[in-house]
Every structure is written in C-alpha cells, then in structure tokens.
N, C-alpha and C positions, 0 to 999 in steps of 0.2 A: 504493500500500499504505500503511495506517495502522498505527501502533505505539502501543500503550498499556500502562500498568501493569495487570497482571492483578488483578481484583478479588479480595478476600480469600476470598469464598465460591466454592469449586470444585465445589459439589455438583451443579450442572447439567452439568458436564463430567467428573465424577469417574469414572463407569462407562466412558465412552468412553476416557478417558486410561488406564484400566487394563484395557482390553479383552484385551490379550495375556497377562494374568496367569492362571495356571492355579490358580484358587482351590480346586478340588477336590483337586488333587495336593497343594497346601500343607496343606489341612485334614487330608487322609488321613495325610500324613507325621507331622504333629504328634500325631495320634490314635495312631499306632504308637509314637511315643516316649512318649506318656502311658501306654500299655499296658505298656511296658517299665519305666518308672520311677515310675509313679504309684501311687495307693492304690486303684484300681478304681472310684473315685467318678465321677459324671457331671455334677456341677454345674460349669458353665463360664462364664467371663466373657472377652470380647474387648475389650481396651483399644484406644482410637483405632479403633473399629470401622467408621468411615466409613458407607457405605450398606449394610453388613451382609451382604456376600457370604459371608464366612467363617462368620458366625453361622448363615446358612442351611444350610451343609453340616454343621455340628456338630448342629444340630437334626435334620437328616435322618439322622444317624448315631445318634440316640437320646439325645443329651445334653440336659440342661435348660440352655439357652444363653441368654446375655444379652450386652449390649454397652454401652459407654459412649464418648462422644466430646464434644468441646467445641463442635461445630458442629451447631446444631439443624436446619438444612436437611438435612444428611447423615442425621441420626437420623430425620427425617420419612420419608425414602426407605427407610431400613432398616426402619422399622415397617411400611411397605407390603409390603416383601419378606418379612418375618418377623413376621406378626401375633401369633403365639403367644409371641414373645420379649418380654423387658422391656428397654427402652433408657432410659438416663439421661444427662442433660447434666451431665458432671463433668469435672474436671481429673484426668488419670491420676496426677498427682504427689500427689494428696491425696484419693483416692476412698475411699468407704465402701460396704459391702455389708450386706444384711439377714441373710444366712446365710452361713456359711463355705463356701468353694469348693474344688473338687478340681483344677481346671485354670484357669489364667489365660494367655491368649495376647496377643501384640502383634505383628502381622504388618507386613510392608512397611517395615521399618526405623523404624517409628513410635516406638520407644523413644527415638529421638534427638530427638523433639519436646520432651523435658524441657528446661526453661530453665536450662541450666548443670548442673555436676556435683552441686550441692547438691540441686536439684530431681530429678535422676536418682536420687540416694540416697533422696529422699523417695518416689519411685515404687517403688523396690525394697522400702522399708519398708512401704508401703501394700499391696503385693502379698503380702508376708510375713504381715502381719496378717490379710489377707482369706482366706488359705488354711487349709484343714484340715491336720491332722497328715499328713505324707507328700504333701501337695499339690504340684503342679508349676507353675512359672512358665516359659513358653516364649516366646522372641522371637528375632528376627534383628538383627544389628548390623554395622557397618562399623568397621574399625580406622582411626583418623585417620592413623596413621603409614604406611598402605598406600594411601591415596587417591591416584588419578591424576587431576589436575584436567583433563586433556585428554580423558578418556573421557566419553561420554554415551550415553544410550539414546534411540532414535528409533523411532516407528511412526506409520503413517498409517491413518486409518479413514474410510470413506465413510458418510455419513448423509444419505439422501435426496439433495438437490442439493448438499450441503456436503461438502467434503473437509477433514478435520482432520489436522494433523500435530503430534505431541506430542514434545517433547524434555525430558529431564531428566538432570542430572549433579551429582555431588558437587564441592564446592570447599573446600579447607582451606589456610590461609595458611602452615601449617607450625609454628604456635605458638599456644598458648592453648587454651581449652576451647570455642571456637565454630567450627562449620563451617557451610556453607550447602548447601541443595538448590536448584539453579537450574532453573527450569521455563519453558517457552515453549509457547504454543498458537497454531498458525497455521490460520486458517479461510479457505478459498478457496471462493467461490461465483461461477460464471461468470467474469467478468473482475475480480472484486474480491477482495482479500486483506487480511485483518486479522491482526495479530500481537499477542499479549498476553505480557508477561514478568512473572515474579515470582521472588522469592528468599526462601526460608524459612530463617531462622536456627535452627540446631539445635545440640545439645550434641556436642562432639567429645571422643571418649574412645578410648584404646588398649584393646586386649583385656586387657592386664595390669592396667590401672587398673579396668576393668570387673569382672574376676575379683576383684580386691581389695575392691571394693564389695559383691560378692555373697557371698563365702565366709564372713563371720562368721555368716550366718544360712541359707545355702543350700549344699547339696552341688551343685557346678557341673560339668556335662558340656558339652563343646563339640564341635560337629560341623561337617563341611563344609557349605557352603550349597548343598546338593543335596537336593531334595525327592523324588528317585527312589530313592535309597539312603541307608542310615544308615552314614556313614563318619566316624570320628574326625577332628577338625581336624588339618591337617598342620603347624600352626604357621607356615605361610607365607602362605596366602591371606588376603585382607583382608576377606572377608565369612564369616560363620559363624552357625550356629544354636546358641543357648544353651538348655540344659535345666537348670533349677534346681529341686531338690527341697528342700522345707522341712526343715530339720534338726530332728531329734527333740528334744523337751524344750524347744524355744524357742517361747514363746507369741507 
C-alpha cells in the first residue's frame, strides 16, 4: 500500500466523494426557506459551488442561477453540467456580482473555507452588498465548541474496477479560530491499494460568534441541520442551517 499527500485539486474525485449527498433535498429545502423568508426574486448565486450540482437543481426549479469557486477545474465541470449558468473564478470573501441577487447559498459547510474570522466577516459583507432588499443568504455551519474530533464520515463507491473509500472529519484543538477538515481517499484496484491524505485549514467559529457577525446587517434565523423538515435550532446540536435576511434600509 502506498500513502501520499492528496493533491490540492480534488475535481477529479469530487463527485465520487460526494455521491451520498442528496443535492436535490438540500436545494429543495433552501428553496422552501427562501419562499418563507425571501423577496420572491429568482436571481441566485452559489458560493463555493464546486462542480455545480446545487446550481443544476436551482436552474431546474426556475431560478437564474450562477456559481463561483476558487478552483477552475471544478468550474470547468460545473459549466458542462450547467451550460446555461454563469460561473466565475472568485474568492467568496471578496466577490462581486453584475446585478443584485435574491438568494445566495453556500452548501456543505463551505462557509468555513474563509481564512480566519476577518475573512469570514468579509464574506458576510460581500454577500450583504450583493443582495437585493429582502434578499437571503443561506448556509450551513458547525459550532467549534461542539466538534467531536473522534467522529468521521465514511463511504465506499465502486467505479469500474476501482473501489474508492472516502473519509472526512472535523478536528478542533479547543482554542483559536482555526479548525481542520481531515480527508482521505483510498483507491483499491485488484491487489493494489493507494491512499491519499489531506487536511484543509478552515475558520473555527461558535454559533454565538457567528450570529454576532451576522446580526448588524442581517435578520438571522437558525434551524436544525435537517433538510427534510424546517425545525428551529434546539441550541444544543453542533450543526445548523443559517437563514439570513438582509435588513431593510442597509445598503
């Protein structure tokens, strides 16, 4: 068995790694929340859109949907999946849009890819600037104070003669504004197994800190991390969906 550091570009494995994610259910749930809290507009942007599966579902639901990411190979795949959408190579901490938006999403905990609390604040400010009056910013997040370093997610996928096993889990030292997402990919072909490891540095934030960053410019609603039902956050669980409505009168 050979062990290597995982190369930075995950685009070739991204869809396999996320094969167990119900993109349709996630997209539908956020559309329901947008219908409840939003301004009835249909201009949508997906931050850290990856290969574009969420964008595809928003397009199919009648939205004018677009996406941005910092990984061009991911965007190349997204453009093939969603040829009618516009994709741009931008950092979500300092992005710009041509026209005001009605809904901005950031799925799969990608909000944590902000490089520290200052950059997270910049991302929130960029989203606020990009939204129309009454526009909504939706994302999911994990509370650093509720991370269990022993937990990880694992799934296995067969592709032709190759079997892939993907593992991922959060790690937080207990202090500071940095946490990590630890990833591994194991590829087995016949008698040969290769393993790649990677660790993504991400911003660590508690829900109270996150709400404090959002409340000056957004009306904040927090829900349980359940895409099947709309249930207010119980103030206990460490994963949640944030629905942030642009406050009136704030440009």
